[in-house]
Structure formats: C-alpha cells, structure tokens
N, C-alpha and C positions, 0 to 999 in steps of 0.2 A: 520752407523746404518741403518738397513732396517726396514721399517714399513710395515707390512704385512696386507693387507686388500683387499677388492674388489676395482677395479679402479673407479675413479669418472667419471661423465659424461664428454663429450667432452667440452673443454673450458679451460681457463687459471687458474681457481680457483683451489687451492689445497685442499679445503674442500667443502663439500656439505651438503645440508639440505634435510632430508627425512621426510617431514611432513606426518601425517596421512591423510587419504583420505578426501578431502574437503567436499564431500557430507555428510560424517559422522559428521564432525565438524558442518556443517550447521544444520543438523537435531538435534543434541544435543543442539545447541544454540536455535533453535526454541522451544525446550522443556524446555528452561530456566534451563538447567543443567550446573553446573559449570564444565567446561572442563579444564583439565590441558593442558598446552602448551607442545606439543611434543618436546622433546629434540633432537637436531640435532645429527646425528651420524657423527663424525668428524674423518677423517683418511686421510693419504697421500698414494700415490702409487708410488713405485719405478719404474723407467723407464723400459720399456721392454728391454730385452737383446737378443742377438742372440743365443738363446737356441735351442737345438736339438728337434727332434720330437718323433717318436714312440718308445715305449718300446717293444722290440722284444722278450725278455725273462724276465720273472719275476717268480722265483721259490723259495718257502720257504720249500718245501718237507713235508708239513703238511699232504698231502694225504697218506703218509706212504709207498709209492712204487716209483720206478723209473718213472719219468714223461714220457709221450708219446714222442717219437722222440729222447730220450736220448739213445745213443748206447754205451754200455759198451764194448769197443773194446777188452781190455785185463785187467787182474787183477780182484780182488774181489771188487765189488761195491754194496752197500746196503743202504737202507734208514731206519733209526731208530731214534725215538724220535725227529722227525722234522728236521733231518740233514742227509746229504749224506756222507757216509763214503767210502773212498777208501783205499785199503791196497796194499802195495808192500813189499814183504818179502826180496827182494834183491836190492842192489844198482845198479844192472845191468838191473832191470826191470822198464821200464818207462811206468807204467800202466796209461791208459787214458780212458776217457769217452767223446764222442763227442756229440754235440747238436747245436742248433741254425741254422743260415744260413749265407751265404757269405755276408759280409758287408765291404765296403771300409773305412767307417768312423763310429766309434762306441766307446762307453764307456762300459767296462766290469768290473763289480764290484762283489765282493764276500766277505763273512766273512769266514776266514780260521782259523783252529785250529789244530796244531800238537797234536795228541793224544799220540802217541809213535813214537820214532825215533831210528834207529840203531846207528846213530852218528849225531853230530851237523852239519855235512856237507850234510846231506840228505835234500831233498827238496820237495816242491809242486809247481805247476805252473798253471797259467792261459794260456791256449792255444789260441793264437790270430790269427793263420792262419794254420789250420790243416785239411788235407783231412778227409772226413767223415768216411772213413774206417781206419783211423789212420796211413796210410802209410806215409813214408817220401817223400819229406822234409816237416818239420813243424817248426813253430816259437812259442816260449813260453816266458812268463815273469815269472821268477822263484823267489821263496823265500825259503831260507834255514831256518832251525830252529835256527841255529846260525847266525842270521840276521845281527849282528854287524860286522861280518867278512868283509874284503874288497870286497869279492864277495858274500855277503849275499843276494844281489838282482842282477839279471842278465836279460839281453835280450840275447837270444841264438837261434840258428838254429840247427836242426838235419838234416844233409844232406842225400841225397840218398845213399851215401856211409856209412851211419851210423856213421859219424864223427860229432863232436861238433864244431860249430863256435860261439864263445861267442863275441858279438860285444860291449857290454857295461856292466860294473859292478859298484856297489855302495854298501855302507853299510847303514843300517837303524839306527835310533837313539836309538833303544833298540832291544833286542833279542826277537824273537817270542817265543822261548822256547817251552814247552809243556803245554797243558791245558789252553792256553791263546787265546782268540778270537782276531784276527787282521782283521780290515777292509782294504781291498786292492782294487785297481782299476788300470786299464790300459786304457788310451785314445789313440785310434789309428786313424790316418788320413793318409791313403795311406802308404807310406814307413816310416812315422814318428810315434813315440809313446812316451807317458809319463808314467812312473812307479810311482804310487801314493800309499804311505804307510801311513795308518791311517790319511788320509786327507792331507798329505804333499807330494809334488813332490820330489822324491828321485833321479831320473835321467831321461834322455830322449835319444832317438836314432833317427837317420835318415837313418838307414841301413837296414830296413826290405825289404825283397824281397817278394812281394805279389803274391799270386796265383789268379786264376780267379774263383775258386770254394771252397776254404778252408772255414771251419766253425770254431766254437769255441769249446773248450775242457777244461777239468780239468785233471791234471796230479798228480801222486804221485810216489815218488821214495824212497825206503828204509825206509818207514814209514807208519803209519796209520794216515790219515788226514781226518777231517770232514769239510764239507762246508755247508753254510747256506746263505739264502737271495742272491741268484745269480741273477743279473740283467744285461741285455744287452740293452743299449739305443742307438739308431741311432743318430749320431752327424751331425751337419752341415758340408758340405764338406770343409769349410774353416778352416783347422787345424792350421792356423796361428794366430787365436785369442787366447790370453794367458788366461788360466783358473785362477780364483782367487787363490792367494797363490802360483802360480808358478812364477819362475824367468823370467827375460827378455830373449828373444831369442837373441843370440849373432851372429852378422853378421860381419865377418872379412873384413874390407874395403880394397879392392885390395889385399886380402890375409893378412898375418901378416906384413903389410906395415911399422910398426914401428920397425920391427926386421929384415926385409929382403927386397930385391928390389921388389917393388910393381908389381903386375900382372905377377909374374913368378911362375913356378911350385914349387920352393923352398919356396916362400912365402906361397903358398897354403899348402905345407906339414907342415910348422911350425904352421900355423893357425889350421890345422886339429889336430896336436898333442897337441896343446894348448886347445882343447876342443870346438872350435867354432862350432856353429850349421850350419852356412852357410858361404860360401865363396862368397864375392861380387867382381866381376870383370867387365871390360868394353870390348866391342867388336866393332871392326871397320874393314872394308875390305881393303885389299891390292889393288894395281893397277890391278892385275889380278883376283880380286874377292874372295880371300881367307880370311875368317874371322880370324882376329888376336886379341889377348888380349892386349890392349893398351889403356891408358886413354887419353893422349894428342892427338891433331891432328897431331903433328909431333913426330918424334923419338928423337928429340934433347935432351930433359931433361933426359930420362931414358935409353939411349943407347949411344954407342960411334959413332953413325952415325948422319946424318942430313937429313932433308927433311920431307915433308908431307907423312903420311902413305899411302894415296891414290895415291901418285906418285911413290911408290916403289913396286917392284914385291915381291912375296912371297920369292923367292930365295935371293933377296937383304936383306929383313927383317931378314931372318933366319941366315944370316951371321953376324948380329950385336951382340955385347956384351951388354947384358942388366943387368949385375950385378956389373961390376967394379965401376960404379959411386957410388954405395952404400957402398961398402967395398971390400978390396982385397980378402976376403974369398969367394966372389961371382963372381970372374972373370970367364967368360965363360958361365954364365947363358944366356939363349936365350929367345927371345920373343916367347911365345907359340902360336900356332894356337888354335882356339876354339876346334877343334877336339882333339888335344893333351891334352888340359885341361880337357875336358869331359872324355876322356879315363882314365886319372889319377884318376878322382873322381869316376868313375865307378868301377875301380879295387881296389882302396885303400880306398874308402869311402868318403862320403861328398856330399853336395848339393850345387848348384850354383844359386846365385842371380845375374843374368846377365843383365847388363845395356847396352842397345843399345845406343851407344854414337854418338850424332850428327844426322844430317839428313840422313835418309836412304830411298832409293826407295823401292817400294813393292817387286821388284825382289831381292834386297839385303836382305830384311827381310826374304824372302822365302829361300834364301841360308842358313841363320843362322838356320832357323827352320829345314831345311833338314839335316844339320850337327847334330843337336840335335837328330833327328830321327835316323840317321845312327849310332850314338853312343849309341842308346837305353837308352837315358836319359830324355825322355819326362816327366817322373814322378818325376824327381829330379831337374828340372830347373824352376826357377821363373824369368820371364822377367820384367824388369822395364826400364823406360826411362823418360827423360824430354820431349821427342818428342811425342806429341799426335798422329801424323800420324803413327809412328812406332808401337804404341800400337794398333791402329786400324787395321793396316796390320796384326799384330800378331794374333789378335782375328779372323780376317777373315780367316786366313790360318790355325790356330791351336787353336780353342776356348778352348781346354782342358788345355792349358798352363795358369797358374795363372799370373795375370798382376798387376804391381805396378806403380803408377804415382809419379814421383819425382817432388817436388815443392820447390822453394826457399822461397816463401811466400804462405800463405794459400789462397785458393779460397774463394769467398764470401759464396758459398754453396758447401763444399766438398762432401756432400752426393749426391747431384745432379750430380756432375762431376763423382763420382765413379759409379753411376748407368749408366750414358751415356757411359762410357768407359769400362763397365763390369769389374771393378777393384776387385781384391782380397785384395789389400792393397793400402792405401794412404800413401805416404812416404815423409813427409815434412822435412825441416830443423828443427833441434831440438829446436833451440831458437824461431823460429816462432811458433812452436807447443806449447811451454810453455807460449807464450803470449796469446794463445786462447785454454786453456786446455779443455774446454767444448766440443771441436770438437771430442775428443776421444770417449766420450760416444755416441755422435750422430752417428759417423761412426760405432761403435760397434752395436748400435741398428739396423743399416742397414746391419749388417753382414760383415763389412769391417774392416780388421786389419789395424794397424798403426805402421809403422816402421820409426823411426827418424834417420836422418843423420846429419853430421858425428860428433859424440859426444864422447869426450875422457876424460871427467871430472867425477869423482865419485860423486861429488855433483849434477851434472846434471843427472847422471844415477838415483840417488835417486828420484829427482823431477819427472823424466819421469816415473819411476815405480809407483809413487804415483798417477799419473793421469791416469794410466791404459794402458800406451803405451805397445805394444806387443813385439816389438823388437828394438834393437839399432844397427845401422851400425857404427862401430868404428875402429880406427887405433890401439886401445889397446885391442884387442880381449882377449888375455890371462888374462889381468887384470880384464876385465869384467867377465870372467868366474870365477875368484877368488872372485870377488865381489858378484856374484850370489851365490857362495858356502857359503859365510858368511851370505847372505840374508836367505838362507835356514836353517841356524842354529838358527835363531831367535826363541824364545819360541812362541808357538801359541798365537795369539791375544786373549785377554780376551773374554769369551763368556758371553753375558748378554741377558736377556729376560724380557720383561715387558708387562703386559696387559694394553692397553691404552683405550679400549672401550669394555664393559661398564666400567665406572670409578669405582675404588674400593669404596665400601660402598654406591654406588648409590641406591636411592629409585626410582623405575621406575613404571610408570603408565601403565596399560594395553594398552593404545593407542600408546605408544612409540614403536619404532622399531630399537633398537640399533644393530649395526654391530660389530661382534667380530673382534677387531684389536689388533695386537701384534707388538711391537717394539723389534727387536732382532739384536744383533751385532755378526758377525762371526759365524752365525748358518747355518748349511747345511740342517737340517730338523727341522720342528716345528710341534708338535702334540698337539691337543687341546681336552679336554674332558669337558663336562658340566654335573655336578652331577654324574660323573663317566662314562658317556656314550660318545662315540666318537662324536666330533663336528669338526669344521674346521674354520680356519682363513677366514674372509670375509663373514661368514654366518650371515644372518640377524636373530636375535632372535625373534621368534613369541611369545610374552608375553601372548597372548590370550590362549596359550596351556600349559603354565606353572602354577603350583600351586602357590597360594599366599604364600609369605614368602621368606626365604633366599635360594639362589642358589650359587653354587660354580663352577667357571671356573678354570681349571688347565691346565698349559702349560708346555711342556717339549721341550727344544731345545737342539740339539746335534751339535757338530762341532769339529774341530781339537783339541780344548782345553778341550773337554770332554762333560759334560752334565750340563745344568742349568734348574731349575724348578721354577715356581712361581704359586701362586694361588691368586684369587681375588673373593670376594663375592659381590653380589648385591641382592636387595630385591624387589620382585614384590609386590606392595602395592595395597590395595583395596580402591577404591573411587567411588563416584557416577558417575564421568566422565568416569572412566575406565569401570564401569559396563555398562554404556550407549554404549560405544564402543563395548563391547562384544555382546550386544543385536543387534546393528545395523549391525554388521559384522558376525552374527551367521549363516546366511543362512536359518533362519526360514521363514515360509510362512508369507504372508502379515498380515493375521488376528492375528497370534501369535505375530508379531512385534508390532502391535497396542496395544494388551493386555499388553505386557511386558513394553512398553514405558509409557503407562498410569500409571501402578503400580509404575514404577521407578519415574516418575514425581511427584507422590503423596507421595513418601517415604514409600510405602507399601512393605518393603523388605521381611518380613516373608511370606506374601501372595504370593509375586513374587517367592520366593524359592519353596514353595509348588506347585504352579501352574506349574513351569518349570519341577519339578520332575515328575509330572503326564504326561507332554507332551514330555518327553525325548524319542527320537526315533520316534516320531509321527510328530507333527508340528514343533518341535525344534530338530535339529540334536543331536544325543546322545553324540557325543564327546565334544560338547561345552555346552550342557545343565548342566552337572555336575559342570563346572567352574562357569556358571552364578548363579546356585543355591548356591554354596559355597560362592561366593562373596556377594550375597544378604543376606545370614545368618550372615556373618561377619558384614555387615552394620547394620543389625537388632539389634545386640548386643551392638552397640555403643550408 
C-alpha cells in the first residue's frame, strides 16, 4: 500500500504535528477565548524512488490543431475533438508523424484507438527511434488491431533497404479491436526496451540499434487510428531497474549451463533461444594475453586438457575440446575468445554480463575493453567482478560501461560502496540478499539495480521478486523465462483507494490545518477534487477560506486493474476559538484587530458581523471579511 501525502520533516518519526501558530494561540488565551486544540495531520511518506525527470512531450490535442514541431511526414494527419487522427488507406503505406527530440532513455506513452481497419493484421506504432524526416532506418513498437495474435505486439526495424527485421513478438491479453481505447507505453534504455500494454509488460528486447539523432513518431498502416495523451518522459540512464509489475531480468549463468557445456558458444545459443535477457560469462587471459571465456583458473574441469589458463597460449587453448565432458553431442566445442563471443552476440543478438574473473592488471583490463570496442559492443556489455580493482580500472578506462560488484555477503553499507565504485548494479549472493531484503529499496533509492546470483529455485525466485530484486543470474534460464511468463499472466492486483486525512465525518475548527492524504494500492495515478474543484494529495486545507458546513473530497485512482473511486466528507464548524483564529490571521490593520477582538471577547457577535461588513476591503481584507461576518452571525443565533 502506498500512502500519498507530503513528506514529513527530517527525523525518524513517521508522523508529525502541525499546530496552529503559537502567537495566535497565545493571543486567544490572553483574551480568555476557549480555543480548540489543533488536530494533528498524520500521514506517512513512501520512500523516494529512482524516478526519472523531465517530461519532454505532453500533448492532449485540446488546442484543435497539430502541435508546433510535429511533422506530418506522409499520410493524412488531423486533430479533431481533442484527438490526433492518422489514416493509411493501404497496407503498404507506413504513414508517420515525427516529433520530440533524440533521447537515449525515455518512456513513451499514448492512448491509441483503432477507428477503422482494413484487416485485423493492420497496425499502429510508437516510433522509438525515427529520423525527423521519416527516412529509413527506423525502429517501432507495433500493436495490431488483432492484438491477441502471436505477433499482435512487435518490436521491429525498417531497414535502409525497406525490409522488415522483426526482433520480438508477443500477444496481448485481449484484442484492441476497433473503437476501444488502449493505454500503451514503451520504456527505452539504450538498446533495451519494454513493451507495456494497458499497464502490464508484454515483452522486452535487447536488440535495438540506436541512432544518434532519431526522434519519436506515431505510425499507422492500413487503418485510421486516433491518439490522445501522448507523453514522453526522460528516464534514468539505469535501465536495469525493474519497473513495478515487470518480471525479473533473466541472466543465463555461463550461458545455458544446465543444458550445454558452460561458457561455450553453443551454451550461449541455447540461452538466447530460450529467451534469456543476458548471457553471463567469465573472462581470463591466456599466456599471450588473449581474453578467453573460462570460469576456472585451470582448464582441467571443462576441457580435455590440463593446466592454468594463464600458462597456456591461445593456440593451446583453442586446440582443447570443451564439450565432450558435458555430453557426447558436444564433442568438438571450443573455448571461445572474448572476441568470438562478442561477434556472435553482435550478429545473432543478445547482451553480455561479463565477469572479469580473478585478479587483473590495469593493462589486462585495458585489453578486455579494447576487444569490446573493436567488436562494437560497448553499448551491450555490462562488466561485473568480485575484484574491486578490476572495476576501478574499468571505470577509469571506460566510464560508459555499466559496472556490477559481485558479493558473497553484503557490505555493511552497500549504498556507500555503490557510490564509491560508480556501480550500476550491486550483485550479491541470493541467500545473503534474502537475509537483508531492505537493502534492495535502499539501493533503488540510490538508483542502483540489484541482481542476485546464482539462484535456481522457483521458490527463491518468488521471494526475490517480492522484495524488488531486478534480475536473477541462474543456471536454469529457460525455466526462469517460463516462470516469468506465468508471472505475467497473473490477474492485476486489486486496486484500492482510501482517504485517510481529513478523517471521514471529521468536524474541523478554523484553526486546524489538515493535509489531504490518500492510501492507495496498485495505483498509477491519483486524482483529487474538493467540492468538485481540482485539488491534490499532500495539499494543506486552508479552513479559513472554506465556507462553514459540509465539504466533499473525491478521489479517483487508476491502475492496471481499472479505476477505483472514493469520497469523504468533513465539516467546517463555527466556534469562538475558530472565529478568534480568523480575526488574528486576517491581515487586518492593528486598530481593526483591536476592535474585532474586543467584540469577540464580549460575545458581541451581531455587532462584530455588522462592523466587519462595513470595513470589508478597507481595514479588513475583503476575502476574509465575509467569512468572519458569516461565522459571527452563526454564533449570534446560538
């Protein structure tokens, strides 16, 4: 449950007291006016999270025309009734409108509705990396009107040869059809992206090929589609933080090591085909300084040879059989060089979580980085190590590479260590992490992801997911991919919302200053109105400006499970103490204050009301004079 309110002052207390001004209380006491005790405004604040910053585009099309900077490259685009309409009469016409600016890390959201389609296979897309003039190549996240098809959702590239490269497909839980609003989003971090359909992640990719100047776009093919509430928000550059509701990132430990000989290209291929997001492998140098993919310090366990890897030349290592120990079908598999592994990933797809194994000199780390550069894989490699020096060398030589620190047990202060080492992720033993689950939230607050190793149990996967772990390094990558698929089929968690302050039915004195607080579960947006007018969670209610009597707070929360609403009423009461508060905080001049407080102290309410009416806008500010007079007349009738 999330309790939404303004944050409390610094300190350990989860609640705070907001008394009315002490000078006001003292003055009323001096006048012997019975003052009501101000009720505390109690709320809790959820911890800060590593949330992104600027909203780059926010467009609802209410202006009635195409927004400035939106370029209708081809096709018919128009704005009507607060929506943007795009029409493509032909399945061969990929009509588009470009806008925005180049961003490496962003969330692209829109409400999409198929108005008409020529066939259920026709589609609309969010363009996630598109030249401003609409030329190829470009990348899109596509939704068909027949969204439940196996390719109802896609990540795809249109190449310079005008050919399609579809990298990922998925089906949605229901068909978009026609006439139905669907809220969709894509979260992009470099070459990675997540496709989010009505609040639920449907698939992800690690295969984007990003440009240096592509912007955003909307596409329509063989249909008329309307768009509304288009929003582009810049994200934190750490795309390894798992959004709420998304499944665990799957990291295949030494490739598909449960199904093939570890740290080989065949293990990498099986892991890739099984749906792993990342391949995790180990790198060490040969005697002649060539980085090879091998876990142990010797070749004894995983090849038909013997000896320390650092005592063997590259030619000697390449002559070894690295597969027959695992099974006869793998006879002849070789120990790959780092360059060979990266070339395979570059051409066939996938990203590498590369562990620098054991002690490495700065020159040896520099060689590893040079190989990564030469293979054009700097944007698709994540370096981790138990060795702090290796991470420091990596940061000095290539600060753009993300870094992860491997730990068998947790540091006393993982956040401080992460800051010192410039970590993108803190990667502890899974059981050690489960013993101190609060560390996950602390690291997330600092913008650091958490990937646990090496976890092969579905029960532990569930526990790690519940504490917010971002990724799991596992020998059973294909099983975890399947577990994730089942995780994504869960019904949306129940959406609830409750107004916690002011309390329902509360009778509040003018001197009180309650804060609007809302408790919501599984909500993405919360909208508040007071007596039908917009308000906000965390806003302090100024009861001096409200009329006496009942007032209604209404709250609407939206989330993956739909919409939930609630209302609550409170009453602003009239009292001698409250009227004294109004007078002393009215901003009236000193002579007027003296006159009003004397009449108040003697209970001359009718005279006070008449006097204030005459002074409204003169010695007493007009906006408060009416409230003082109204309260005084109410007291005169009692």
